[in-house]
Biopython code that builds the backbone (N, CA, C, O; Angstrom):
import numpy as np
from Bio.PDB.StructureBuilder import StructureBuilder

atoms = [
    (1, "UNK", "N", (-3.221, 5.527, 0.497)),
    (1, "UNK", "CA", (-3.067, 4.067, -0.096)),
    (1, "UNK", "C", (-3.213, 4.304, -1.608)),
    (1, "UNK", "O", (-3.902, 5.177, -2.138)),
    (2, "UNK", "N", (-2.445, 3.374, -2.215)),
    (2, "UNK", "CA", (-2.351, 3.485, -3.692)),
    (2, "UNK", "C", (-2.866, 2.110, -4.171)),
    (2, "UNK", "O", (-2.718, 1.121, -3.453)),
    (3, "UNK", "N", (-3.537, 2.030, -5.512)),
    (3, "UNK", "CA", (-3.995, 0.899, -6.134)),
    (3, "UNK", "C", (-2.815, 0.319, -6.965)),
    (3, "UNK", "O", (-2.966, -0.783, -7.493)),
    (4, "UNK", "N", (-1.733, 0.949, -7.097)),
    (4, "UNK", "CA", (-0.692, 0.418, -7.919)),
    (4, "UNK", "C", (-0.035, -0.813, -7.207)),
    (4, "UNK", "O", (0.157, -0.856, -5.992)),
    (5, "UNK", "N", (0.293, -1.823, -8.100)),
    (5, "UNK", "CA", (0.769, -3.040, -7.626)),
    (5, "UNK", "C", (2.282, -2.727, -7.401)),
    (5, "UNK", "O", (2.918, -1.840, -7.970)),
    (6, "UNK", "N", (2.748, -3.613, -6.468)),
    (6, "UNK", "CA", (4.322, -3.635, -6.285)),
    (6, "UNK", "C", (4.805, -5.033, -6.649)),
    (6, "UNK", "O", (4.195, -6.024, -6.246)),
    (7, "UNK", "N", (5.825, -5.116, -7.361)),
    (7, "UNK", "CA", (6.598, -6.323, -7.561)),
    (7, "UNK", "C", (7.847, -6.177, -7.068)),
    (7, "UNK", "O", (8.635, -5.308, -7.440)),
    (8, "UNK", "N", (8.092, -7.128, -6.111)),
    (8, "UNK", "CA", (9.395, -7.243, -5.401)),
    (8, "UNK", "C", (10.185, -8.385, -5.983)),
    (8, "UNK", "O", (9.779, -9.545, -5.917)),
    (9, "UNK", "N", (11.389, -8.021, -6.590)),
    (9, "UNK", "CA", (12.427, -8.892, -7.141)),
    (9, "UNK", "C", (13.678, -9.066, -6.624)),
    (9, "UNK", "O", (14.412, -8.077, -6.626)),
    (10, "UNK", "N", (14.117, -10.160, -6.153)),
    (10, "UNK", "CA", (15.488, -10.222, -5.590)),
    (10, "UNK", "C", (16.448, -10.549, -6.905)),
    (10, "UNK", "O", (16.545, -11.723, -7.261)),
    (11, "UNK", "N", (17.109, -9.580, -7.576)),
    (11, "UNK", "CA", (17.751, -9.739, -8.622)),
    (11, "UNK", "C", (18.815, -8.669, -8.758)),
    (11, "UNK", "O", (18.631, -7.599, -8.178)),
    (12, "UNK", "N", (19.897, -8.861, -9.463)),
    (12, "UNK", "CA", (20.799, -7.958, -9.621)),
    (12, "UNK", "C", (20.525, -6.761, -10.566)),
    (12, "UNK", "O", (19.708, -6.985, -11.459)),
    (13, "UNK", "N", (20.970, -5.766, -10.524)),
    (13, "UNK", "CA", (20.594, -4.395, -11.102)),
    (13, "UNK", "C", (20.621, -4.710, -12.568)),
    (13, "UNK", "O", (19.708, -4.238, -13.245)),
    (14, "UNK", "N", (21.530, -5.435, -13.149)),
    (14, "UNK", "CA", (21.620, -5.770, -14.613)),
    (14, "UNK", "C", (20.378, -6.531, -15.095)),
    (14, "UNK", "O", (20.034, -6.419, -16.272)),
    (15, "UNK", "N", (19.735, -7.247, -14.295)),
    (15, "UNK", "CA", (18.552, -7.961, -14.680)),
    (15, "UNK", "C", (17.257, -7.125, -14.742)),
    (15, "UNK", "O", (16.202, -7.523, -15.235)),
    (16, "UNK", "N", (17.455, -5.976, -14.209)),
    (16, "UNK", "CA", (16.016, -5.070, -14.131)),
    (16, "UNK", "C", (15.385, -4.760, -15.422)),
    (16, "UNK", "O", (14.167, -4.823, -15.592)),
    (17, "UNK", "N", (16.269, -4.410, -16.370)),
    (17, "UNK", "CA", (15.524, -4.099, -17.703)),
    (17, "UNK", "C", (14.763, -5.146, -18.374)),
    (17, "UNK", "O", (13.673, -4.893, -18.887)),
    (18, "UNK", "N", (15.315, -6.380, -18.399)),
    (18, "UNK", "CA", (14.482, -7.446, -18.963)),
    (18, "UNK", "C", (13.206, -7.781, -18.068)),
    (18, "UNK", "O", (12.143, -8.137, -18.576)),
    (19, "UNK", "N", (13.379, -7.650, -16.813)),
    (19, "UNK", "CA", (12.063, -7.776, -15.950)),
    (19, "UNK", "C", (11.167, -6.738, -16.272)),
    (19, "UNK", "O", (10.003, -7.072, -16.497)),
    (20, "UNK", "N", (11.510, -5.399, -16.348)),
    (20, "UNK", "CA", (10.684, -4.309, -16.532)),
    (20, "UNK", "C", (10.063, -4.544, -18.003)),
    (20, "UNK", "O", (8.873, -4.278, -18.173)),
    (21, "UNK", "N", (10.808, -5.016, -19.020)),
    (21, "UNK", "CA", (10.078, -5.140, -20.158)),
    (21, "UNK", "C", (9.031, -6.374, -20.162)),
    (21, "UNK", "O", (7.963, -6.284, -20.768)),
    (22, "UNK", "N", (9.379, -7.433, -19.505)),
    (22, "UNK", "CA", (8.531, -8.340, -19.415)),
    (22, "UNK", "C", (7.091, -8.045, -18.734)),
    (22, "UNK", "O", (6.009, -8.460, -19.148)),
    (23, "UNK", "N", (7.306, -7.293, -17.676)),
    (23, "UNK", "CA", (6.095, -6.692, -17.010)),
    (23, "UNK", "C", (5.228, -5.837, -17.720)),
    (23, "UNK", "O", (3.999, -5.872, -17.655)),
    (24, "UNK", "N", (5.990, -4.978, -18.479)),
    (24, "UNK", "CA", (5.243, -4.031, -19.473)),
    (24, "UNK", "C", (4.529, -4.682, -20.591)),
    (24, "UNK", "O", (3.414, -4.284, -20.929)),
    (25, "UNK", "N", (5.160, -5.728, -21.216)),
    (25, "UNK", "CA", (4.614, -6.664, -22.217)),
    (25, "UNK", "C", (3.347, -7.365, -21.719)),
    (25, "UNK", "O", (2.364, -7.532, -22.441)),
    (26, "UNK", "N", (3.426, -7.779, -20.409)),
    (26, "UNK", "CA", (2.316, -8.401, -19.792)),
    (26, "UNK", "C", (1.116, -7.488, -19.450)),
    (26, "UNK", "O", (0.084, -7.923, -18.938)),
    (27, "UNK", "N", (1.332, -6.130, -19.785)),
    (27, "UNK", "CA", (0.387, -5.072, -19.539)),
    (27, "UNK", "C", (0.177, -4.734, -18.104)),
    (27, "UNK", "O", (-0.893, -4.229, -17.764)),
    (28, "UNK", "N", (1.188, -4.992, -17.172)),
    (28, "UNK", "CA", (1.139, -4.795, -15.674)),
    (28, "UNK", "C", (1.536, -3.459, -15.459)),
    (28, "UNK", "O", (2.612, -3.053, -15.898)),
    (29, "UNK", "N", (0.667, -2.651, -14.744)),
    (29, "UNK", "CA", (1.004, -1.293, -14.369)),
    (29, "UNK", "C", (1.627, -1.448, -12.847)),
    (29, "UNK", "O", (0.914, -1.487, -11.844)),
    (30, "UNK", "N", (2.823, -1.515, -12.833)),
    (30, "UNK", "CA", (3.363, -1.798, -11.407)),
    (30, "UNK", "C", (4.774, -1.007, -11.126)),
    (30, "UNK", "O", (5.344, -0.343, -11.992)),
    (31, "UNK", "N", (5.177, -1.152, -9.995)),
    (31, "UNK", "CA", (6.508, -0.532, -9.497)),
    (31, "UNK", "C", (7.366, -1.784, -9.235)),
    (31, "UNK", "O", (7.034, -2.663, -8.439)),
    (32, "UNK", "N", (8.502, -1.796, -9.970)),
    (32, "UNK", "CA", (9.554, -2.823, -9.678)),
    (32, "UNK", "C", (10.451, -2.360, -8.537)),
    (32, "UNK", "O", (10.942, -1.232, -8.492)),
    (33, "UNK", "N", (10.637, -3.340, -7.583)),
    (33, "UNK", "CA", (11.449, -2.959, -6.324)),
    (33, "UNK", "C", (12.460, -3.964, -6.217)),
    (33, "UNK", "O", (12.117, -5.120, -5.968)),
    (34, "UNK", "N", (13.819, -3.631, -6.393)),
    (34, "UNK", "CA", (14.843, -4.487, -6.384)),
    (34, "UNK", "C", (15.638, -4.339, -5.039)),
    (34, "UNK", "O", (16.270, -5.268, -4.537)),
    (35, "UNK", "N", (15.546, -3.125, -4.524)),
    (35, "UNK", "CA", (16.199, -2.635, -3.285)),
    (35, "UNK", "C", (15.125, -1.895, -2.349)),
    (35, "UNK", "O", (14.167, -1.299, -2.841)),
    (36, "UNK", "N", (15.331, -1.968, -1.075)),
    (36, "UNK", "CA", (14.311, -1.353, -0.303)),
    (36, "UNK", "C", (14.051, 0.248, -0.664)),
    (36, "UNK", "O", (12.928, 0.752, -0.650)),
    (37, "UNK", "N", (15.077, 0.850, -0.936)),
    (37, "UNK", "CA", (15.061, 2.271, -1.261)),
    (37, "UNK", "C", (14.342, 2.560, -2.644)),
    (37, "UNK", "O", (14.042, 3.684, -3.045)),
    (38, "UNK", "N", (14.128, 1.439, -3.268)),
    (38, "UNK", "CA", (13.360, 1.661, -4.682)),
    (38, "UNK", "C", (11.941, 1.831, -4.506)),
    (38, "UNK", "O", (11.280, 2.264, -5.450)),
    (39, "UNK", "N", (11.318, 1.501, -3.256)),
    (39, "UNK", "CA", (9.995, 1.585, -2.990)),
    (39, "UNK", "C", (9.518, 2.867, -2.749)),
    (39, "UNK", "O", (10.051, 3.482, -1.825)),
    (40, "UNK", "N", (8.535, 3.461, -3.446)),
    (40, "UNK", "CA", (8.046, 4.806, -3.341)),
    (40, "UNK", "C", (7.284, 5.023, -1.912)),
    (40, "UNK", "O", (7.015, 6.153, -1.501)),
    (41, "UNK", "N", (6.975, 3.879, -1.223)),
    (41, "UNK", "CA", (6.319, 3.921, -0.003)),
    (41, "UNK", "C", (7.168, 3.384, 1.103)),
    (41, "UNK", "O", (6.669, 3.022, 2.168)),
    (42, "UNK", "N", (8.574, 3.325, 0.832)),
    (42, "UNK", "CA", (9.510, 2.638, 1.779)),
    (42, "UNK", "C", (9.200, 2.987, 3.278)),
    (42, "UNK", "O", (9.148, 2.150, 4.179)),
    (43, "UNK", "N", (8.993, 4.397, 3.428)),
    (43, "UNK", "CA", (8.748, 4.731, 5.015)),
    (43, "UNK", "C", (7.645, 4.086, 5.522)),
    (43, "UNK", "O", (7.641, 3.850, 6.730)),
    (44, "UNK", "N", (6.676, 3.740, 4.823)),
    (44, "UNK", "CA", (5.497, 3.043, 5.408)),
    (44, "UNK", "C", (5.475, 1.519, 5.084)),
    (44, "UNK", "O", (4.468, 0.871, 5.369)),
    (45, "UNK", "N", (6.447, 0.983, 4.557)),
    (45, "UNK", "CA", (6.397, -0.394, 4.108)),
    (45, "UNK", "C", (6.491, -1.412, 5.191)),
    (45, "UNK", "O", (7.529, -1.432, 5.853)),
    (46, "UNK", "N", (5.633, -2.178, 5.431)),
    (46, "UNK", "CA", (5.693, -3.130, 6.688)),
    (46, "UNK", "C", (6.630, -4.320, 6.334)),
    (46, "UNK", "O", (7.091, -5.033, 7.226)),
    (47, "UNK", "N", (6.895, -4.517, 5.066)),
    (47, "UNK", "CA", (7.824, -5.690, 4.666)),
    (47, "UNK", "C", (9.455, -5.197, 4.918)),
    (47, "UNK", "O", (10.361, -5.928, 5.317)),
    (48, "UNK", "N", (9.542, -3.950, 4.615)),
    (48, "UNK", "CA", (10.788, -3.369, 4.671)),
    (48, "UNK", "C", (11.455, -3.251, 6.067)),
    (48, "UNK", "O", (12.562, -3.712, 6.348)),
    (49, "UNK", "N", (10.651, -2.584, 6.886)),
    (49, "UNK", "CA", (11.208, -2.320, 8.208)),
    (49, "UNK", "C", (10.029, -1.989, 9.152)),
    (49, "UNK", "O", (9.837, -0.841, 9.552)),
    (50, "UNK", "N", (9.257, -3.022, 9.488)),
    (50, "UNK", "CA", (8.033, -2.827, 10.360)),
    (50, "UNK", "C", (8.396, -2.246, 11.755)),
    (50, "UNK", "O", (7.574, -1.545, 12.346)),
    (51, "UNK", "N", (9.554, -2.511, 12.268)),
    (51, "UNK", "CA", (9.941, -2.240, 13.548)),
    (51, "UNK", "C", (10.404, -0.763, 13.553)),
    (51, "UNK", "O", (10.420, -0.145, 14.617)),
    (52, "UNK", "N", (10.791, -0.166, 12.357)),
    (52, "UNK", "CA", (11.229, 1.128, 12.428)),
    (52, "UNK", "C", (10.266, 2.243, 11.965)),
    (52, "UNK", "O", (10.643, 3.399, 11.769)),
    (53, "UNK", "N", (8.955, 1.803, 11.799)),
    (53, "UNK", "CA", (8.060, 2.693, 11.474)),
    (53, "UNK", "C", (7.735, 3.702, 12.650)),
    (53, "UNK", "O", (7.669, 3.288, 13.808)),
    (54, "UNK", "N", (7.532, 5.044, 12.329)),
    (54, "UNK", "CA", (7.221, 5.939, 13.399)),
    (54, "UNK", "C", (5.782, 5.698, 13.817)),
    (54, "UNK", "O", (5.021, 5.053, 13.096)),
    (55, "UNK", "N", (5.380, 6.251, 15.063)),
    (55, "UNK", "CA", (4.037, 6.113, 15.625)),
    (55, "UNK", "C", (2.937, 6.548, 14.594)),
    (55, "UNK", "O", (1.909, 5.891, 14.427)),
    (56, "UNK", "N", (3.229, 7.715, 13.910)),
    (56, "UNK", "CA", (2.197, 8.202, 12.944)),
    (56, "UNK", "C", (2.207, 7.244, 11.708)),
    (56, "UNK", "O", (1.129, 7.012, 11.162)),
    (57, "UNK", "N", (3.257, 6.719, 11.269)),
    (57, "UNK", "CA", (3.192, 5.809, 10.238)),
    (57, "UNK", "C", (2.454, 4.539, 10.531)),
    (57, "UNK", "O", (1.737, 3.977, 9.704)),
    (58, "UNK", "N", (2.686, 4.080, 11.857)),
    (58, "UNK", "CA", (1.937, 2.827, 12.213)),
    (58, "UNK", "C", (0.451, 3.142, 12.251)),
    (58, "UNK", "O", (-0.331, 2.292, 11.825)),
    (59, "UNK", "N", (-0.018, 4.346, 12.747)),
    (59, "UNK", "CA", (-1.351, 4.729, 12.820)),
    (59, "UNK", "C", (-1.905, 4.661, 11.371)),
    (59, "UNK", "O", (-2.950, 4.054, 11.136)),
    (60, "UNK", "N", (-1.161, 5.319, 10.360)),
    (60, "UNK", "CA", (-1.543, 5.237, 9.030)),
    (60, "UNK", "C", (-1.768, 3.856, 8.430)),
    (60, "UNK", "O", (-2.745, 3.595, 7.729)),
    (61, "UNK", "N", (-0.867, 3.035, 8.725)),
    (61, "UNK", "CA", (-0.841, 1.618, 8.258)),
    (61, "UNK", "C", (-2.080, 0.941, 8.746)),
    (61, "UNK", "O", (-2.836, 0.341, 7.983)),
    (62, "UNK", "N", (-2.278, 1.052, 10.061)),
    (62, "UNK", "CA", (-3.374, 0.454, 10.632)),
    (62, "UNK", "C", (-4.802, 0.854, 10.102)),
    (62, "UNK", "O", (-5.692, 0.032, 9.880)),
    (63, "UNK", "N", (-4.918, 2.253, 9.920)),
    (63, "UNK", "CA", (-6.048, 2.733, 9.297)),
    (63, "UNK", "C", (-6.109, 2.266, 7.964)),
    (63, "UNK", "O", (-7.232, 1.852, 7.676)),
    (64, "UNK", "N", (-5.148, 2.184, 6.919)),
    (64, "UNK", "CA", (-5.299, 1.788, 5.710)),
    (64, "UNK", "C", (-5.625, 0.144, 5.531)),
    (64, "UNK", "O", (-6.339, -0.305, 4.635)),
    (65, "UNK", "N", (-4.982, -0.630, 6.527)),
    (65, "UNK", "CA", (-5.318, -1.973, 6.623)),
    (65, "UNK", "C", (-6.811, -2.164, 6.984)),
    (65, "UNK", "O", (-7.508, -2.985, 6.387)),
    (66, "UNK", "N", (-7.308, -1.328, 8.043)),
    (66, "UNK", "CA", (-8.710, -1.588, 8.447)),
    (66, "UNK", "C", (-9.695, -1.286, 7.304)),
    (66, "UNK", "O", (-10.693, -1.950, 7.027)),
    (67, "UNK", "N", (-9.247, -0.158, 6.676)),
    (67, "UNK", "CA", (-10.164, 0.383, 5.494)),
    (67, "UNK", "C", (-10.114, -0.763, 4.401)),
    (67, "UNK", "O", (-11.197, -1.179, 3.990)),
    (68, "UNK", "N", (-9.056, -1.257, 3.946)),
    (68, "UNK", "CA", (-8.950, -2.375, 3.084)),
    (68, "UNK", "C", (-9.671, -3.494, 3.466)),
    (68, "UNK", "O", (-10.363, -4.042, 2.607)),
    (69, "UNK", "N", (-9.638, -3.981, 4.702)),
    (69, "UNK", "CA", (-10.370, -5.136, 5.113)),
    (69, "UNK", "C", (-11.894, -4.896, 5.081)),
    (69, "UNK", "O", (-12.650, -5.809, 4.750)),
    (70, "UNK", "N", (-12.337, -3.712, 5.411)),
    (70, "UNK", "CA", (-13.741, -3.411, 5.378)),
    (70, "UNK", "C", (-14.196, -3.454, 3.854)),
    (70, "UNK", "O", (-15.279, -3.938, 3.525)),
    (71, "UNK", "N", (-13.300, -2.918, 2.955)),
    (71, "UNK", "CA", (-13.489, -2.799, 1.492)),
    (71, "UNK", "C", (-13.674, -4.295, 1.060)),
    (71, "UNK", "O", (-14.731, -4.669, 0.552)),
    (72, "UNK", "N", (-12.684, -5.086, 1.263)),
    (72, "UNK", "CA", (-12.697, -6.375, 0.669)),
    (72, "UNK", "C", (-13.778, -7.295, 1.265)),
    (72, "UNK", "O", (-14.069, -8.348, 0.699)),
    (73, "UNK", "N", (-14.328, -6.931, 2.321)),
    (73, "UNK", "CA", (-15.538, -7.716, 2.944)),
    (73, "UNK", "C", (-16.869, -7.194, 2.746)),
    (73, "UNK", "O", (-17.854, -7.856, 3.073)),
    (74, "UNK", "N", (-16.964, -5.970, 2.196)),
    (74, "UNK", "CA", (-18.362, -5.156, 2.064)),
    (74, "UNK", "C", (-19.354, -5.962, 1.335)),
    (74, "UNK", "O", (-20.544, -5.798, 1.602)),
    (75, "UNK", "N", (-19.007, -6.785, 0.475)),
    (75, "UNK", "CA", (-20.083, -7.641, -0.306)),
    (75, "UNK", "C", (-20.707, -8.817, 0.565)),
    (75, "UNK", "O", (-21.874, -9.200, 0.477)),
    (76, "UNK", "N", (-19.694, -9.347, 1.457)),
    (76, "UNK", "CA", (-20.041, -10.423, 2.261)),
    (76, "UNK", "C", (-20.982, -10.005, 3.308)),
    (76, "UNK", "O", (-21.874, -10.767, 3.678)),
    (77, "UNK", "N", (-20.824, -8.804, 3.816)),
    (77, "UNK", "CA", (-21.639, -8.489, 4.884)),
    (77, "UNK", "C", (-22.849, -7.524, 4.680)),
    (77, "UNK", "O", (-23.862, -7.527, 5.380)),
    (78, "UNK", "N", (-22.608, -6.720, 3.655)),
    (78, "UNK", "CA", (-23.681, -5.722, 3.327)),
    (78, "UNK", "C", (-24.267, -4.956, 4.492)),
    (78, "UNK", "O", (-25.476, -4.828, 4.682)),
    (79, "UNK", "N", (-23.300, -4.451, 5.262)),
    (79, "UNK", "CA", (-23.822, -3.679, 6.526)),
    (79, "UNK", "C", (-23.699, -2.109, 6.215)),
    (79, "UNK", "O", (-22.714, -1.646, 5.639)),
    (80, "UNK", "N", (-24.624, -1.445, 6.583)),
    (80, "UNK", "CA", (-24.676, 0.052, 6.547)),
    (80, "UNK", "C", (-23.749, 0.527, 7.516)),
    (80, "UNK", "O", (-22.986, 1.456, 7.252)),
    (81, "UNK", "N", (-23.762, -0.091, 8.705)),
    (81, "UNK", "CA", (-22.919, 0.353, 9.770)),
    (81, "UNK", "C", (-21.410, 0.136, 9.432)),
    (81, "UNK", "O", (-20.608, 0.991, 9.808)),
    (82, "UNK", "N", (-20.973, -0.981, 8.729)),
    (82, "UNK", "CA", (-19.756, -1.157, 8.377)),
    (82, "UNK", "C", (-19.411, -0.154, 7.268)),
    (82, "UNK", "O", (-18.342, 0.455, 7.305)),
    (83, "UNK", "N", (-20.201, 0.005, 6.394)),
    (83, "UNK", "CA", (-19.983, 0.959, 5.360)),
    (83, "UNK", "C", (-19.690, 2.510, 5.948)),
    (83, "UNK", "O", (-18.795, 3.277, 5.591)),
    (84, "UNK", "N", (-20.556, 2.687, 6.792)),
    (84, "UNK", "CA", (-20.417, 4.087, 7.457)),
    (84, "UNK", "C", (-18.899, 4.092, 8.245)),
    (84, "UNK", "O", (-18.169, 5.082, 8.247)),
    (85, "UNK", "N", (-18.609, 2.982, 8.819)),
    (85, "UNK", "CA", (-17.437, 3.007, 9.569)),
    (85, "UNK", "C", (-16.268, 3.134, 8.531)),
    (85, "UNK", "O", (-15.325, 3.898, 8.738)),
    (86, "UNK", "N", (-16.356, 2.422, 7.502)),
    (86, "UNK", "CA", (-15.308, 2.507, 6.431)),
    (86, "UNK", "C", (-15.249, 3.897, 5.958)),
    (86, "UNK", "O", (-14.134, 4.404, 5.839)),
    (87, "UNK", "N", (-16.401, 4.650, 5.645)),
    (87, "UNK", "CA", (-16.312, 6.036, 5.268)),
    (87, "UNK", "C", (-15.693, 6.962, 6.373)),
    (87, "UNK", "O", (-14.909, 7.851, 6.042)),
    (88, "UNK", "N", (-16.036, 6.762, 7.662)),
    (88, "UNK", "CA", (-15.484, 7.589, 8.645)),
    (88, "UNK", "C", (-13.907, 7.311, 8.682)),
    (88, "UNK", "O", (-13.115, 8.252, 8.646)),
    (89, "UNK", "N", (-13.531, 6.118, 8.749)),
    (89, "UNK", "CA", (-12.026, 5.864, 8.683)),
    (89, "UNK", "C", (-11.353, 6.469, 7.487)),
    (89, "UNK", "O", (-10.270, 7.032, 7.649)),
    (90, "UNK", "N", (-11.922, 6.396, 6.264)),
    (90, "UNK", "CA", (-11.338, 6.993, 5.202)),
    (90, "UNK", "C", (-11.204, 8.596, 5.370)),
    (90, "UNK", "O", (-10.203, 9.218, 5.015)),
    (91, "UNK", "N", (-12.254, 9.133, 5.911)),
    (91, "UNK", "CA", (-12.320, 10.598, 6.196)),
    (91, "UNK", "C", (-11.228, 10.915, 7.267)),
    (91, "UNK", "O", (-10.524, 11.921, 7.180)),
    (92, "UNK", "N", (-11.119, 9.989, 8.304)),
    (92, "UNK", "CA", (-10.048, 10.336, 9.255)),
    (92, "UNK", "C", (-8.594, 10.291, 8.599)),
    (92, "UNK", "O", (-7.748, 11.142, 8.873)),
    (93, "UNK", "N", (-8.365, 9.248, 7.721)),
    (93, "UNK", "CA", (-7.072, 9.095, 7.172)),
    (93, "UNK", "C", (-6.831, 10.162, 6.192)),
    (93, "UNK", "O", (-5.677, 10.557, 6.026)),
    (94, "UNK", "N", (-7.903, 10.718, 5.460)),
    (94, "UNK", "CA", (-7.718, 11.828, 4.587)),
    (94, "UNK", "C", (-7.216, 13.133, 5.436)),
    (94, "UNK", "O", (-6.269, 13.832, 5.077)),
    (95, "UNK", "N", (-7.983, 13.352, 6.602)),
    (95, "UNK", "CA", (-7.653, 14.499, 7.391)),
    (95, "UNK", "C", (-6.271, 14.361, 7.967)),
    (95, "UNK", "O", (-5.552, 15.356, 8.056)),
    (96, "UNK", "N", (-5.857, 13.150, 8.372)),
    (96, "UNK", "CA", (-4.479, 13.011, 8.994)),
    (96, "UNK", "C", (-3.495, 13.178, 7.831)),
    (96, "UNK", "O", (-2.399, 13.693, 8.056)),
    (97, "UNK", "N", (-3.802, 12.802, 6.690)),
    (97, "UNK", "CA", (-2.901, 12.860, 5.483)),
    (97, "UNK", "C", (-2.674, 14.446, 5.253)),
    (97, "UNK", "O", (-1.546, 14.894, 5.050)),
    (98, "UNK", "N", (-3.825, 15.261, 5.299)),
    (98, "UNK", "CA", (-3.718, 16.590, 5.057)),
    (98, "UNK", "C", (-2.880, 17.356, 6.208)),
    (98, "UNK", "O", (-2.296, 18.422, 6.014)),
    (99, "UNK", "N", (-2.904, 16.742, 7.281)),
    (99, "UNK", "CA", (-2.142, 17.288, 8.474)),
    (99, "UNK", "C", (-0.760, 16.884, 8.441)),
    (99, "UNK", "O", (-0.019, 17.272, 9.344)),
    (100, "UNK", "N", (-0.254, 16.049, 7.385)),
    (100, "UNK", "CA", (1.095, 15.636, 7.338)),
    (100, "UNK", "C", (1.458, 14.191, 7.922)),
    (100, "UNK", "O", (2.592, 13.846, 8.252)),
    (101, "UNK", "N", (0.406, 13.474, 7.988)),
    (101, "UNK", "CA", (0.763, 12.133, 8.389)),
    (101, "UNK", "C", (1.183, 11.241, 7.269)),
    (101, "UNK", "O", (1.509, 10.076, 7.496)),
]
sb = StructureBuilder()
sb.init_structure("model")
sb.init_model(0)
sb.init_chain("A")
sb.init_seg("    ")
for serial, (resi, resn, name, xyz) in enumerate(atoms, 1):
    if name == "N":
        sb.init_residue(resn, " ", resi, " ")
    sb.init_atom(name, np.array(xyz, "f"), 0.0, 1.0, " ", f" {name:<3s}", serial, name[0])
structure = sb.get_structure()
């Protein structure tokens, strides 16, 4: 999972440069996506082709989603059990990534 923002723009290729300049001037560290193949995470992207994800990619996506949800709600619940679960899921995702997932 990456912390880099994604900006999806439906614009012709000739309009990319002004958009990129505007994003850089705004100080945004992001990836501009005008076509599906422009996304560095296209094989895992649920917006581009959720039905075409492999089983392994779906497992990775679900783990990342669960970890993100636990991370976003950790201050609301302050549960050691949920924190431990988040850490176990992160470890599982890491080990699966090392195995080529």
